[in-house]
N, C-alpha and C positions, 0 to 999 in steps of 0.2 A: 503494500500499500503505499503511494506517495506522502511525503511529509506534510501535515495539514498546517498551513500558513494563513496569514492575512490575505496575502496575493491570491491563494487558491479561492478563498471565500468571495473576494472580490470579483474574480473571474465568473464564479457561479451568477453573483448578482448582475453581471454585465450580460450574462446570457438569459436570466430572467427578463430583463429589460429590452431583450432583442437588440443590444447593442445600441440603444439610443444614447445620445449624449447628455441628456438631463437637462438641457437648456430650455425646456418647455416653461412658459410663464406660470406663475401662481394664481392660476385662474380657477381654484378649485374649493374656496372657503366654504361654501354651502355644503359640498359633498364631505368635507372634513367633519362639520358640526353632525350631520345627519349620521355618518358612521359613528362618531364619538357615543352617540345616544345608544347604539346597538351593543358597544362593548361591555363586558361584564367586569366588575371588579367589586371585592370585599374586604378591602383594607385600603391603607395609605396608598396613593399612586400619583404618578406623574405621566404626561403624555408627550409624544415627540413625532416630527415628520422625518422620513427619511428618504433621500433620493437614491433610489436603486440603481439607476445608471451609472451615477459615480461614486456611489458608497458613501456618502456622506450624510451626516445628520443636520439638517437644516434649521430646526427649532425644537426646543425642550422646555416644557412647563415648569414652573417654579417649585412644583412638588418634589422635584429631584433632590433639592436641597434638603427638604425636610426629611428625606428617607435615607439619604446617603451621606449627608454632612457636607457636601460641596456645592459651589454655585453651578448653576446648570450651563454655564458657558464652557465647561471642561468637558462635558458629555460627547463621546465619539465613539465609534467603532473600537478604535484602539485602546479607549480607557475600558471599555467593557472587557475586552480580552485581557488586558493587563490586571483587571481586579477580579476576574472571574475564578471560582474555584478550581485549581488544578485538575480535578477528577472529572469536571464537568465540560473542559474544552473539547474533547474529543466528540464528545455527544452533541455539542452546539455546532461544530462543523459537519458531522454526519447529518444532523436535522435540516441544516442550511442546504445541504445538497439534495435531500429529499423534496425540500420545499420547491427548488428550481425544477426538479423533474415534474412535481405535481402540476405547478402552474404552466410549464412548457407543453402539457398535453391537454390542458383545458381548452374548450372552444373559447374564442375571445369574448363572446357575450357573458361569460360566467366568471370572468377573473374578478369582477367587483364582488361576487356573491360568495367569497370565502374568508373566512377569518383563521389564522393560523395561531395555535396555542401550544406553549411547552413551558417548563421551567428551569431554573438554574440557581446557583448561589454565587453572591456577588458582594464584594466590600464587606468585610467582617463577617462573611458568609450568611448574609441574609438570603432567604428564598425569595426570588423574584418570578412571579408569573409574567411571561411575555405574550401578548396577544396583538397580532399585527392583521391588519386590513388593508387592501389597496384602495385608494382614493383617486389615483390617477393613471389610465390606460389609454390605449389608442385602438384604431380598427384591426390592428394585428395582435391584440391581446398582450402587448408589451406591459409589463408591471414598472411603471416609471416612478411613482411615489407612494408611499404607504404611510399610514398612521399607526403608531404603535403605543400600547399601555403596558407600563411596568408597575405590577402591584406587588406590594409587600404581602407576602402571605406566610410568613414565618411562624406566626401564631397558630396557623393551620397545619404545619409540618410536623406533627408529633413524631411520625416514623422515620422523617428524613429520606423518605424515598421519592425519587424524581418521577413527575410524571411524564407520560410518553408525548410523543408527537401527535397531533390532532388538526384535523382540517374541519372546521366547523361550518357547516352550509347555512347560509342566510338564504332569506326569501325562498324557502321550501326546498333548497338543493339538499342532497344526502350529506351526511357528515362521515367522516372516516377517523376513528378513533385508535389511539395508541399504535401508530404507524412503525413498521420494522423495516420494510423496504417497498418498493414501488408496485409490487403485485397486490398489497393491502389497499391502495387506493385506486387500482385500475378495476378490480373486481368485487370488492366488498364493502359497500356502503353499510354504515351501522347506525341504528336510532334506536335507542333505549326508551325513549319516552314520545308520546303524543306532541304535536305542537301546542296544545293547551297546557299539557303537564310542564313542558320546558318553560312557558311563559310564567306557570304560577312557580315553578322551582327558582327561576331567577328572581321573583319578588320575594319569596321566603328568604332566600339568601342574602337580600339586600335588606332583611331586617323587618319586614311588613308582617303584621299579624293577619288572621283569617279574616277578619272584618275589614281591613284595610285593601285587602286583596279583592275582596268581594266588591267593594267600592270602585277600586281601579278598573276592574274588569267588567263591572256592571253585571255582575252575577250574584246569585243568592249564596249566602253562607253555607247552606247545605251543599251546594253543587262545589265550592271551593274545597270544603271539608272532605269530600268524597275523592276529589283529584289529590289533595294531600295525603290521603289514606294510602291510594294507589302508589304515590310517589315513594312514600315511606317503606311500602311494601316491597317494591321493585329495588330498592337501594338498601334494603335490610338495616335501615338506620332507626335508632332509638330516639335520638334527640335532633333538634335543629341544628345545634353545633356538630354533630356526627354527620349529618346530611350535608353541611357546607363542607367540610374537610372532605368528605367523599366526591363533592362534585368537583373540587378543585384538583385533587389528585386524579380523577378520571376524565377530566374535560367534558363533563356532561353538558355544559352551556357554552 
């Protein structure tokens, strides 16, 4: 196996950008806000804009300093790799290679309909859940810019076991969970929950009680309780905290 380097991973990103030069104007603010609303986080977080074509982080929100103790201006791909747990680096490179393979086999119209999720340890070995979704593409399906969210999930990582790479389908697309190689996402989409259960699971994990969820979704408390019961049975969870931890570990949302 060739040595894994930053140069290797940037080559992968250029492939996923289909060798765009990255100089497309920033005319995508509305898409950013729309996608941010769809991202799932259950702890302190920050978000960033990444130019896949040239491998640079163009913007980082102020939450970076709260979580990692440094000003956001220092955040870069190089910083991530310098501060990542040594045991997580090979997994990071392997996952990013699979991400490139996944998006390069997608039909162009589906590039905006997937979120990539996995976790790793960084800076004082905090567990960071990384979720990334494309916000700028072209008619060829090039991944030009993405928005990423890094959430501190250290409080949920009692077993210190990393979660696998998952491609989470948006707008009705199938999800592919805990990917090991490209055959997993070419043939075996996996959906553990119904669309409504996923919606309720997200609201539960965000701290909403049954009555609040019923009001948000304009459903009866009885209906929400029925869905909650199914969710807890499917996940073999005893408490909300247990459910949230399993959700993060298994990339169910």
